[in-house]
N, C-alpha and C positions, 0 to 999 in steps of 0.2 A: 516094193510094197513094204519090205523091212525099214527102208529109209523113211517112208511116209508114216509108219507106225512110230519110229523114233522121234520124228518131228512132232507128231500129234501128242506124244508123252511129254516131250520137252517143252512145247508151247501149248499150254492149255488155252481153251477159249477165254478164260479170264485174264490170262497173261497176255493174249493177243489184244484184247480190249484195252488193257493198260498200255501196251506199246502204241497202240493208236492214239490214246489219250495224250501220251508223252510227245508224240509227233505233232499233234494238234497244238499243244502248249508251245512247242518249239517255234512253230510257224507264227503263233499269236505273239510270241516274245518279239520275233523279228519285225512283224507288222506294227506293233505297238511302239516299240523303241524308235524304229526308222520313221514311222508315220509321225510321231510327235516331234522328233528332233532333227530331221534332216534338212528342214528349211525354215529356221526361226525367223519370224518377222514380228515387229511390234504391231499390236492391233488394239486400238482404242485404249491406249495407256491413260489411266486417270491422271491429269495434268492440269496444274494451276497456272493462271495468267494474272499478273499484278501490273497495273499501269494506270496513270491518272485519267480520269474522264472517259470520253468515248475511245480512247486509244486501246483501252482493255478489251472491249467488245470487238473492236476491229481485229486486233491481234488474235483473239480467240477464234473469230470467224475464219481468219487466214489459216490458222493451225487446223481447225476443223475440216477445212477443205483440201488438205494434202492427199495426194494420191495414195490409195490403199488404206486410208483412215488410221494412221499409225497412232494418233493421239485423240484422246476424249478430253478437250479443254473446257475449263470452267473458270469464270472471273472470280478472283478472290480480292478481299478489301485491302490487304497489305502484306508486307513480308512476313510479319509475325504470324498472320493467319496461315500463310503458305508453309511456314516452318512448322506450325502446329499440326497441320493436316498431314505432312510428310511423316512426322514423328508418330502420329496416330495411325499411319499406314492407310490413310483414306485416299491419298494421291501418291504418285511415284516420283514426281519432280514438279518444278514450277519455274517459270520465266518471269523475272523481275525486270521490267522495262524502265530505263532511265531516261526521262525526256530531256535531261540537262546535258547529255553526252552521247557519244556513239557507241558505248559499251553497255551491254545488258548483263544481267546475272542469271545464270542457270543453277537452280538448286537441285541436287540429286542425292540419292542415298544408296551408296554402292553396298552397304550392309544387306539390303534387300535383294541384291543380285548385281554383280559388277557388269555383266553383259548388258543388262537393261540400262544401267546408268551411262554405259559407253554409247549405246544406241540413241538415247536421249541427246546426248552431247552432239552426235553426228547429225541428228535430225535438225535440231535448233541451229547448229552452225550453218547447215546448208539453207535454212530458211532466212537466216539473217544476212547472208552474204549479198543477195541482190539489193538489200536495203542499205548496203554499205555500212553494216553495223557488225560489231564483234561481240563475242560471247565469252564471259569469265564464268567458269564452272566451279561451283563451290559444293563439296561433298559434306552434307550436314550429318550423315551417319555413316562415316567410312568403314569399310571392311577391315579387319585386322590385317596388319602386314604379314602375319603368319597364315592368313586365311585366303589362299589363292583363289581369285574369282569368286569368293564368297561361297565356296562349295563345302566348307567344313560342316556347317549345320545340316546340309543334306546327307553327307556321308555318315554323320553321326546318327541321324535318324534311320538311314538304311541299315546300319549296324544294329540298332535296337529292334528294328522290324525283323531282320533275319533271326536275331536271338529269339524273338517271340515265337515265330512259326517253327523254328527248329526245336525249341524246348517242347512245344506242344506235339510235334511230330515224334520226338524221341519218347515221350510218355506213351504215345500210341503204339510205336513199333515194339517198344520193350514189354508192354503190358496189355495190348489189345486196343484197337482204335476206338471201340465203344466201351465206356465204363459200365460195368454190370449193374451198379445200383447207385443211388445218390451219394452214399457215403464215399465210394470210390471217386466219384465226380468232385466232391468237395476236397478230397485229399489232392487230387490232380490240380485243382484251382488254387489251393494253398501252396503247393509246391511252385506253381507258376508265379504266384504273387511274390514269394520269397525270392525266386530267381529274378523277377522283375526289379525288385528293390536293389539286389546286388548288381545287376546289369546296368541299371539306371545310374546308380553311384559310380560305378567303374567308368562308364562312358563320359559322364560329366567331369570326372577328375582327369581322364585321359586328355580330352580336348581343352581343358582349362589349365589347372596347375602344371600338368606334365608337359604338354606340348605348346601351351599358350596359343592355340588356334582360335579359340573363341573367348571373348570377354563375357561379362555378365555373371550373374549369380550361379554358383555351383549348386547350391540348394535348390534353386528353381529349375535348373537343368536336370538335377537328380529327379525331382518330382515329375517332370515332363518325361524323362526316360522310363521311369517306373510305369507310368500310364501308357506309353507307347508299347513297351514290352508286353504288358498285361493285356491290353486291348487286342493286340495282333495274336497273341497266344490264345486268349479266350475264343476269338473268332475261329481260330484253327481247331481248337478243341470242339467247339460247336459243329463245324463242318464235319469233322471226323465222326462225331456222335450221330449225325444225320446220314452221312454217305459212306462211313467206313474209311478205308485207306484212300479212297478216291478224294476224300475231303482235303487231304494234303495238297493234291493237284489243284483243287479249287482255291485253296488258300494262296498258292503260288500265283494262280490266275489273277486273284483279287489284289494281293499286295505287291507282287513283283511285276507282273505284266501290265496291269492297269494302273497301279498305284505309283511305282517308281518314276515312270517317264512323265507322269502328270503332276508330279510332286512340286514342280517349279524349282528344281535344284540346279541343273545345268542351265536351264533357261527359265527365268520367272514366268508365271502364269500368262502375263500379257503378250508373251512371245510365243505362246504354244497355239496349235490349231484349236478351233472351238471345242471339239469333243474332249480333248485332254484338259483344256482349261476349265470345262464345266465339271468333270468328274473329280478333278484333283483335290479341291479343298474338302470334299466329302470322304476322302479315303484316309487312313492312317499315315501313309508317307507324307502326303501333302499337308495335312493338318499339323503333323510333327515338325515338318520343315519350317512352315510358317511361324509356329510357336517358338522354335529354337532361335530363329532369326529376330523375333520380336524380343526374346529375353537377352540375346547378345547385343543387339544394336539399337533397339527402339525402346529402351527402359521398361521393357515388359508390357508396352502398350499393345491393344488389339490382340489380346490373348484368349479372350473368353469364347469366341466362336470355335477356334481350333480345339481348345480343351473340351468343349461341349461334344464336338464331333468324336474325339477320342473316348470320352465317357460313355457316349451312346453305343459305340462299338464294343466297349468293355461290358456294358450291362447286357447288351443283346447276346453276346457270346456266353456270358455266365449263365444267363436265364435259360437260353436254349440248351446249354450243356446239362444243366440240372433237370430240365423237363425231360429231355430225351433219355437220360439215365433213369428217371423214374418210370418212364414208359417201358423201358427195357426190363426193369425189375419186375414190373406188372406182368409183362408177357413171358417172363422166364422165371416164374416163382419158384420152381424147383431148382435148387442149386447144389452143386458139388460141395464138399467140405471146404474147398478153397475159395468159395464164393462165386465160381463160374457157373452160369446157367446151364442146366443140363442140356446136352445136345449141341452146345456151342464148341468152337475150336478151343483147344486146350490153351492156346496161347492168349486167349482173351480174358479180361478181368471184368 
């Protein structure tokens, strides 16, 4: 009986629920990462075909009929059009068929993902072999020699995301998960914004001038990093404002468990299962990774969609945090001298 009483005192019902929640997150982490990454296969990769006359549609039809549908081919007018669409990130590669000889040209962009570029080379080589043709692969947007497998952009964004939700979590742990009034919420958001500016700059300088891992504009990466950190932090603050300390776990679920494996880092989106391919572009890690690669390797093209996604998360997080703090102020009008609502835990602000 004494042991049972000690256990009851040591593990409160609230603590037991939190432990169950952590176990659930643990299993979801395993399921999400292994589910997304254990068997990568190209699926309907946007792919261009350039050839004279009827040869183009014939080649496109042959590629469209490959087992497993690895490619989504479309006929393009010429090499310049194929190059433009690759650099605008509308397609991931293109086959230029030469009717005058036995060698065709495959255009790829390893800056968008080395694994996908290699997969396209393998697929086209196997398709061309029965035709007794060879393939010359040209990398039109190559990953930096210091950017192994094109992963630096992904790791950079993961670091920014970690910074965002850790900053928000520290604010909650140190001063209460729910801000007591709009003024406190504004202060937290201001601290988060300042930290985002510093974290964005630090990340851009580390991967650029310090390590030489990513080319591209340091200023553009700084701006991206600031938005990534702030959007993730604002969402975490909002979740904490609504759900209390449980909001930290929900932020981990959203950003780490759902967002990271679907971000297109280790394997670009066309190599992910449908579920992760669908959710990835709409979450901060996926939007951030896409934008970082566009800045580094694609002359800043195709940025607007990803930046809009990050801005939407930032606005939602900010507005929800402010609204919930106003509701909390109204529900707890009587406050202690330190601004804490009467009847609340002393650790909350």
